[in-house]
N, C-alpha and C positions, 0 to 999 in steps of 0.2 A: 575382489581382485579384478573382475571384469570391468567394473566402473573405473577403477584406477587405471587399468590398461588403456581404456578408451580415452581418458583424460590425457594420458601421455601421448597416445596416438595423435590426437588433435594438435597438441603442442608441437610435436615433431613434424607433422605435415605442414603446418603453417610456417614454422621456422625454416624448414627446408626450402619451401617455395620462395620465401623472402630472400634467402641467401642466393638462390639461383638467379632471381631477378636482379639482385645486387650485382652479380657478375655479368649479367647481360647488359647492365647499364655502365659497367666499367671497362669492358673489353670489346673491341671490334669496330669496324666502320659503320655498322648499323646503329650502334649506340651514338657515334658521333653525328650521324645524320638525324636521328631523333632528337638529339639535344638542341639542334637548330630551331625546332618548332615547339618542343615541350621541355624547356630548360629546367623549370622548377620540378617537374615530375622526375626527370632523370637525376637531378641533384638530390632529391629526396631518397630515391632508391639507392643512389651511391653512398650517401652519408648515413642513412638510418636503417635501411633494410639489412645491412651487415650486422647490426646489433643483435639480430636473431641468433647469432652464434652463442650469445649468453644463455639463451633458452636451451640450446643443445648441451652446454656445459652443465647446467643445473640438472637436466634430465639424465645426462651421463652419470653424474654423481648419484642421482636418485636410484637409477637402475643398478649401478654397480654396488651400491650399498645394500640393495635388496638381495643381490646375488651372493653376498658374503654374510648376510645377516644370520645370526644364530649358528654359524658354522665355524668350527675351530680352524684357524689358518696355521697349520703346522709346517707346511712346506710352501712358503710364499713364492719361491722361484717357479714351482710347478704352475701355480695360478697365473703368474706373470707370463710364462711361456705359452700357456693355453690362450691367454688373451692375445698374444702376438699372432698365434696361429689362427685366431678368429678374425683378426683384422687384415693380416698380410696377404693371403692368396688373391682375393678380389682386388685389393689395393695395388698389388704388383701388376696384375692383369690390366687394370685401368691405366696405370702409368705407361704400360707398353702400348696400349691402344692410343692414348693421347700423344705419345711420342711419334707414333706412326702418322696420326692426323697432322701433327706439326710438320713432319718431314714432307708430307704431300703438299702442304699449304705454304711452305716457306718461300716459294718463288713469287707468290702473289701478295703475301702479307708482309709489309715492311714497317713494323711497329715494335716498340720496345717491350710491349706486353707479351709478345711471343717468346717462349723459352728458346734458349740457344740449343744447338744440337747436343744431346746428352753424351757424356763420356761414360765409360764403363764404371769408373769410380763414383761418378755422380749418381748413376742409377743404383749402384749397390748401397750408397749412403741413404738414398730414399727407401730402398727395400728394407733396410734395418732401422728406419724411422729416425735417422740421425743427421739428415741433410742440413738442417738449420744449425745444429750444434757444430758441424764440421765446416760450415761456411759455404755450402754449395747452393747454387741458384735453384729455386723451386721449379719442378717440371710441370706442376699443375697448381691451380689456384687453391685447392683444398688440401694439399699435402701437409701443410703446417699443422692443421687441426688433428689429423690422424696421429701425428707424432706426439702432440700435446695430450690427446686422449689416452694414449698408451702410457705416457709419463704419469699422468694423474692416477690412472688405475694402479700402476706400480707403487706409487706413494701410499694409496689407500690400503693395498694389500700388506705392505711392509708395516704400516701403522697397526693394522689389525693383528699382525703376528707379534709385534713388540708390546702392544698395550692390551691384548685380550685378557679378559677376566670373566668370572661367572656373572657379575652384575652389569658389565659393559660400561661402568662409569668412567674408568680411566680412558677407554677408547673414545667415548663421546667427548670427554673434556679435551683429549689430545687433538681430535679433529677440529673441535671448536676453536682451540687456541691457534692452530695453524691457519684456520680460516680467517680469524680476526687479524692475525699478523699479516696475512695477504691483503686484507681490506685496507689496513691502516698504513702499510709500508710497501710491500713488494708489488702490489697492483698499481702503485703510483710511479714505478720506475720502468719506463718504456724499454730500456735495454734488457729487461728480464723477460720479455715476451716470447722467448724461445724455451723458457723453463716452466715446469708445472706450477711452481710456487706463485707465479704471476697470476695464474688462472684459478688458483685454489679457493679464492674468495667465492666464486660462483659454484665451482664443483663441490666445495665443502658445504655450502648451503643446501645443495641437492642431497648430499649424504645425510646431513642432519635432518632434513625434511623426511627422508625415508624412515629414519629411526624415531621420529618424534612421537609416534603413536605406540611405540613398544613399551615404554615405561613413563611414569610421571616425571622422573628425573630427566629423562632425555627430552621430554616436552619442554621442561624448563630450560634445558641447555639450548634448544633450538631458539626459543623466544628471547633468551638472553643474548644469543649471537645476533639475532635480528636487531636488537637494540644497539649493539656495537656497530652493526652495519649502518644504522641511521646516524650514529655519531660519526662514522667515517665519511658519510655523505655530507654531513654538516661541515666537517673539516675540509674536505675537497670533493665537491660534487662530481660524480661520474654517471652518465646516463647508462653505461653498460652495467654498473653495479646496481643501479636502481632497477633495471629490468630483471637482473638475476634475483634480486631480493623479492620483487613482486611475484616472479614465477615460483620461487621456493615457498612463499607464504600461501599461494594458491594451492600448491600440491598438498599442503597441510590442512587447510581449512575447507577444501572443496567438499561439496555435499556427498554423503554416503549413499549407496544404493546400487542396485543391479541394473545392468543395461539389457534392454531387449534388442538383440542384434537385428538390424535391418540391412537391406542391400547397400544402402549408402554408408552405413557404419562399417560394413565389411570392406567396402572400397577404401575407406579411410584407413582401416587396419592394414590393408595391402600396401597402400601408399606409405604408411609409417614404416612398415618392414623394409621397404625398398629405399628409404630415405638415405641410408648410408651409401648405397651404390649410386643413387642420383647425385649425391654430394661429390663422389669420386669422379664421375664420368661426364658431367655436363660441360666441363671446360672443353673437352674434345669436340662436343657438338658446336660450341661457340666458334672454335677454330674452323671447323668444316664449313659452317654457314658464312663465316667471314670470308673464307676463300671463294665460296660461290658468289657472294655479293660483289667482290672485286672483279671476278671474271665476267660477271654479267653486266657490269657498268651501270648498276642501278643508282639513282640519286634521290628518288622520291621518299619523303619521310613516312608517308602512309604505307608504302611498300616495305619500308624498313620495319615498321611496327608489325605488319602482317607476318613478315618472315621471322621476326623475333618471337612472336607468339607461336608460330609453327615450330620453330626451333625449341621453344620451351616444351611444347607437347611431345616432340621427338625425344627430348631429354627425359621427360617423365616416363615415356614408353620404354626407352632403352633401360632406364633404371628398373622398372618392373620386370622386363624380360631377363636382364642379367641377374637380378636377385633370385628369381624363381628358377631359372634354367641353368645358372652357373654358380652363384654364391651359395645357395642352399645345398645343392648336391655336393659341391666341393667341400663345404663345411662338414657335412655328414661323413664324407669319405675320409677326410683328415682326422676327424674325431675317432672313427673306428680304427684307423691305422695306428694312431698314437696312443690309444687307450692302454694297451698292454705295456707300453714303454713307461707311461706315467704311473701305472700300478706298481711296476718294479721299483721305480724311484721312491715311491711312498712307503715302501716296506722298511 
């Protein structure tokens, strides 16, 4: 388990940093300034670094599948509500902090990437992870992913409840069928990108990868699904699906063994744990540094690069701090307070 956790840690850290740099290349006057001197680099970060989201989707499915593996899901709504309580507190706090940063910076940043002043209904729609479904403008660059992750987990739990059996065959086949349907049809319809079914191609591969070593049958289900994925790529090539497929295969075939934890590996583990908070909060850092850039009247690309690198370090530091000092204590407190309630519901 240690080796598997470290493999996931590395993937999460690399993917998180790529997504952060994608957003640094997409938003703000510093990105515009750097594009004048390094257009190819900025274009690469904008077009390709965002594909790292596919790694997160596969890992999300992989970890979610492990959390429900060999557990009867008798009360799916309890599992779904617990997932919401796991995601929501730090997410709502991050939205509040970002909205504050936007309010402070509104007079100096005149660009269409800056969110509008939020209404109470818009904020509530975000808090309940339904802003895209209800047609509200996003308050942060990462808000859409949190809503999709929640939808995907809900679909997984409901399928586990409906298809669970002693030998797991029906469930594995059900996940594989939905995954293949997403690859071949739903993932090709851009209008569906606010629904879980659009992303289940990647998420389902992660789920099947987690279960592939449980039984010989589930190993065959995983590799059969990968063949369907290759066929879907032949029918209509998608880089995002290719990356998801490669990530899932690596999670299955990666070498076995135990990890000797070193200081560097412990740092990677901490960065992995804080990746969710980093994903939520770094947009606020972009807003504040863009405000500072405009007020300072800087124009030099080298200065823009240096400040962007410093803003990235601030984002990573803020993610670590908020994860360890806010997210973890709040999660423990919420878990303790809601445990009696969930126990009564499960009776």
